[in-house]
Steps between C-alpha positions, in 0.01 A plus 500: 500500500551811288199731530459849367355771716440817295482723808838387636816663369819298474753761384585851615741760369582865555322732258702769329273787401541600134311707245661306213517144632653243270565221751204285397405438865127462546380479858180340628500718810684771690575558868584851615778545753401865550161633397409768249384517140579217257491574126509187284453373147267203531588174327229521233511877442692667222836643598442858603162429661564576867274411792571666834395353834501788749569518872586133540601394851836365609496122468214503249468200269383592151394178321535658155683382188741774393758540224691755703481762774550854378764726657289808422194509721612230744572628849484159672836332556648165598274333244528123458363324192332162548443205270 
C-alpha cells in the first residue's frame, strides 16, 4: 500500500551554498552536519529575500522549504537537503 507521510523525507542530497543559485532544487528540510548560522531564501519568498537562522546546533533538522542556501551569511557546513 502506497501511503504518503508528509513528515518523512525520502530523498537527500548535499547542498552547495550559493548566492546566485540556478539549480532549481527546492528542499523541504535541511540537516546540518556542523552547526552555525544558516542563511536561506525560502520557497515562497522573492529571490533576494534572505532569512537567517542563527546559532543552529550540529545535527539540527530544519523542516523548512527553501529555494537555496546562501553562501554569504551561512557558517554551518555539511548541509544536507531533504525532500
